[in-house]
N, C-alpha and C positions, 0 to 999 in steps of 0.2 A: 504493500500500500504506500510505502514511503515515496515511490516514484510518481504517485499521483497528487502529491501535495503541491500547493501553489508556488513553491520555490522552483519548480521544474516546469519547463515549457510543455512537456508531455501532458500535464494536467489540463491545460487549455485545449489541446488537441482532443483529449478524451471527452471533454464537455462539448466541443464543437461537433464531433462526430454524431453525438446523440441528437443535437439540435437539427443538423442537416437531414436527419432521418424523418423529421416530423414537421418542419416549418411550412411545407407546401401541402400538407394533408396527411392522412393516416398512411401507414406503410401498406395496409391492405388495398387502399384506393390506388396507390401508385403501382402495386404489383398487378392489380387487375388491368390498369391502363396499359402497362407494358405487355402483359399477356395478350390482350385483345389485338394490339397492333401487330405483334409478331406472329400470332396465330393466323391472322389473315394472310400474312406474307407466306407462311408455311403452306396454307391451303392453295393460294393462287399459284404458287410455284410447284405444286405437286410434290412437296417435300424437299425441293432442291435449294431452298433459300440458304440454309446454314451449310449445306454441302458445298455450295458455291463459295461461301466465305472460307470454308476449310481449305479449299483449293488455293484461294488467295494467300492464306497463311502458310501453306506449303511452299509457295513461291517466295514469300518473305523469308522463311527459314533457310531456303537455299542460298539467298543472298546474304543473310545475316543470322547465323546460327546461335547468337549469344543473347537473344532477347525473349526466348520462350515461345516463339511462333509455332514450333512443332507441337507444344502442349496445347496451344490455342486451337490448332487444327484438329487435334484429337478431341478436345472438348466440344467443338462445334459439331463434329460427326456424332458424338455421343448425344448431344442435344437434339440433333435432327432425328435420331432413332427414337429417343424418348418421346418427342412430339408426335412422331408417326404412330408409335404404339398407342399413345393416348387417343389419337384420331381413330385408329382401327377399332379400338376397344371402347370408344365413346366415353372416355374417362373424364372429359371436361364438363360433364354434367355435375360432377362433384365440385363444389366451390373451393374446397381445400386444395384440390388438384390445380385449379387455375391460379390460386395464390402462389402455390409452390412453383409452378411453371414460370410465373412472372419473376419470382426470385432467382431461379436458375438462369433464365434468359438474361436478366440484368447482370448477374454474376459473370457470365461468359462474355457479354458484350463490353463490360468495363475492362476485363482482362485484355480483350482484343484492342481496345483503344489505347491502353497503356503500352502494349507491345508494339503497336503500329507507330506510336509517337517515338518510342525508343529506336525502332528500326530506322526512322527518318532523322534520328539524332536531334530531335526537337526538345529543348529544355525550356520550361516556362520561365519567363523573365522574373528575376528575383529569387529563383530557386536556389537553395543552398546545397543541392545535390548535383554532383557532376554526372555526366552521361553514363559512365561506367557503373556508378552506384545505382542509377535509375534502371539500367539494363538488368542488373542483378535483382532488383526489386520486381521487375517485370517477369523475370523467370520464376521467382518464388510464387508470385501471384497467379501466373498462368498455370503452373502445376496444380496449385491448390484449387483453383476454379474448375479446372478440368476434372479433378477428382471429385469435387462436390457435385458437379453435374452428373457424372457417371454413377456415383454411389447413391446420391439422393434420388436420381431418376429411377434407378433400380428399386429402391425402397418404395417409391411412389407407385410404380407399376405393379410390383409384387403385392403391395398392400391392398390393391383394388382388384387384381386379377390373379388370385392364388394358384390357378391352374397353369400359368405360364411356366415354361421350363427355365429354371434359374440359371443353369449353366449356359444355355443358348442365349439368354438375354445378356448375361455378363459378357459373352463373346461378342454379341452384336454391338454393345457400347464400347467394346475393347477395354474393359476394366483392367486387364493385365497389362496392356500396353501403356495405359495411363499411369498405373502404379509403377511401372518400370522407369517412367520419367522422374520419379522421386529421387533417383540416384543423384547425390550431390546437393540435395535440398538443404541439409543442415549446414554444410559449408557456405552456401549462399546466404543463409539466414545469419550465420556468424559474421559474414562480411557486412550485411546490412546493419547488424547490431553495432559493430565497430564504428561504422559511419555515423550512426545516430549518436553514439557516445561522443564522437569527435565534434559533431555539430552542436550538441546541446550541453556540452560541458561548460562549467563556469569559466 
């Protein structure tokens, strides 16, 4: 708890994170809004919307393998499969499912934006982080977002469709491939931690 006292800048960040979750409306309203927009894109494209984005991030990874674009691509493919299973099995009639899908969509799209910005070597004016540190953060975030989409997507589908084969679904979202991207995660997190200590030290 000592790290959250007012003597440390991280205390303000912790407060601001909560405020930015609610200042424009409830989290549920935002999740529903995000879900509806992307669900329409999924339907109109016949399931290709996120698969097309996955291909884009495969290309980004080929040009810049240090920003986590490979994990973003895996996450988008997992998300496309989760959305399609929800369509086929008519799972969006459950309100909880739509809220969760909105959360997973926003999780993956934020990771994609972060990764794309790092690949383009864009640093926000006034940022205290150098591009290498931001790339490390993007890799950490991309891995964790992809894992969340795959694991939470599995939980969501199996929780509403108990007759689905778990092994087949795990393979379809490539959970093993996403888990394999966790190699080196702790080293990256240690680098981020060191940079945070450097920036926020007295």
